Residue, then its C-alpha position, 0 to 999 in steps of 0.5 A: x345558424x345555431x339557435x343563440x344567433x336566431x334568438x338574438x336576430x328575433x330579440x332584435x327584431x322586436x325591440x326595432x319594432x317597439x322603436x317603430x324602426x320596424x313596422x308592425x306588419x313586418x313583425x307580425x309576418x315573421x310571427x305569422x311564418x314562424x307559427x307556420x312552421x311550428x317546430x323545433x327553433x321556431x317555437x323558441x324563436x316565436x316565444x322570444x319575438x313574443x316576449x320582447x314585443x308581443x305586449x306591445x303589439x297586442x296593446x296596440x290598436x292598428x295591430x290588436x286584432x292580428x296579434x290576438x288571432x295569431x296568439x290563439x293560432x300558436x295555442x291551437x297548434x300547442x294543443x295539437x302538437x306533441x310538444x315536450x314539457x319545456x316547449x309547452x312552458x315556454x308557450x304559456x309564458x309567452x302567450x300570457x305576457x302578451x295577454x295576461x288573465x284579468x285580476x280581480x282587484x281587491x276592494x279598498x277598505x273605506x274607513x271614516x275620516x278620523x279612523x283614517x287620521x288615526x293611523x296616519x298619526x301612528x302608522x306614518x308620522x310617528x318616529x323618534x323625532x315626533x313623538x311629542x308632535x303626535x302626542x299632542x295631536x292624539x290628544x285632541x282626538x274626541x275621547x268621549x266617543x265610545x267608537x273612536x276610543x274603541x278604534x284608538x285601542x285597536x291601533x295602539x294595539x297592532x304594533x305589527x302595523x309600525x316599523x319595528x324600530x318604531x316600536x318603543x316610539x309607540x310605548x313612549x306615546x302610549x306612556x304619555x297619553x295614560x297621564x290623560x286617558x288612564x283606560x287607554x293604558x289598561x285596554x293595550x296592555x290587556x289586548x298585547x297580552x291577548x295577542x300573545x297567548x293567540x299566537x301561542x295557540x295558533x303556532x303558525x309561522x306566518x305570524x312569527x314576525x307579528x308576534x315578535x313585534x307584540x313580545x318586543x311592544x310588551x317589554x317596551x311597556x315595561x320600560x316605560x313602566x306600563x306594566x309591572x315586572x310580575x306580568x313580564x314573569x308570568x308571560x315568560x312562564x306562559x311562553x315556556x309552558x304552554x302547550x308543554x307535555x311534562x311527560x316529554x310527549x310532542x305536542x303540536x303547540x310546541x313541537x321539539x324542532x321548534x325553537x320560535x319560543x327561545x326567540x320570543x323570550x330573548x325579544x322580551x328579556x332584551 
């Protein structure tokens, strides 16, 4: 019998096991027989059986201990036998599919309720149909609180946390808020210009999407008359000339094969 037929049979047995048609004891007995002659086709059949129902057997209380022992036996045989690279990879994949390593959960950032409320308004509720509604809610914040003011400026500056299509909505919101809180506009514009310069200094590909969003934000701020044309021209000149050697020698800040600055300029002019 060829290997394709054998694999189909063991996968079918695995599916029957998960649906309770085939007993767990019978399936584990099949696995034990395959591990006893752990060579050639038996390796592939054992791995396919484990990938089909191995996790189900490992997580079930009545078959956990036997499955764990069989997995340990398989890994010992892998180390004792001279398997090729493909077979070693196949065995490792089957083992870690049944018993994946523990992943340390990332600690969730706990923010004050007011901070969570600001983030909800700006990053979830804001879109082109809710600008006026969000503006009314933002105006009700306790702007006399310096900590809250600083956090609001930070959220209004981190435009890359929004959907790209909502960048203009944030600029529209800021333009309406400046009428009542003039200091906010100055601090946000300063933060945006500083972010553009930091992106040029670092020049890392992982920040490219973020840099595009910030440049788009600056252009939208100009459309809503938050900045004048002199700021736009100075930014364009900065993007063109920052880190550039006029003698033509290459520089890590502006490598000759990197055309991302052209995209920044086009986004700003657009």
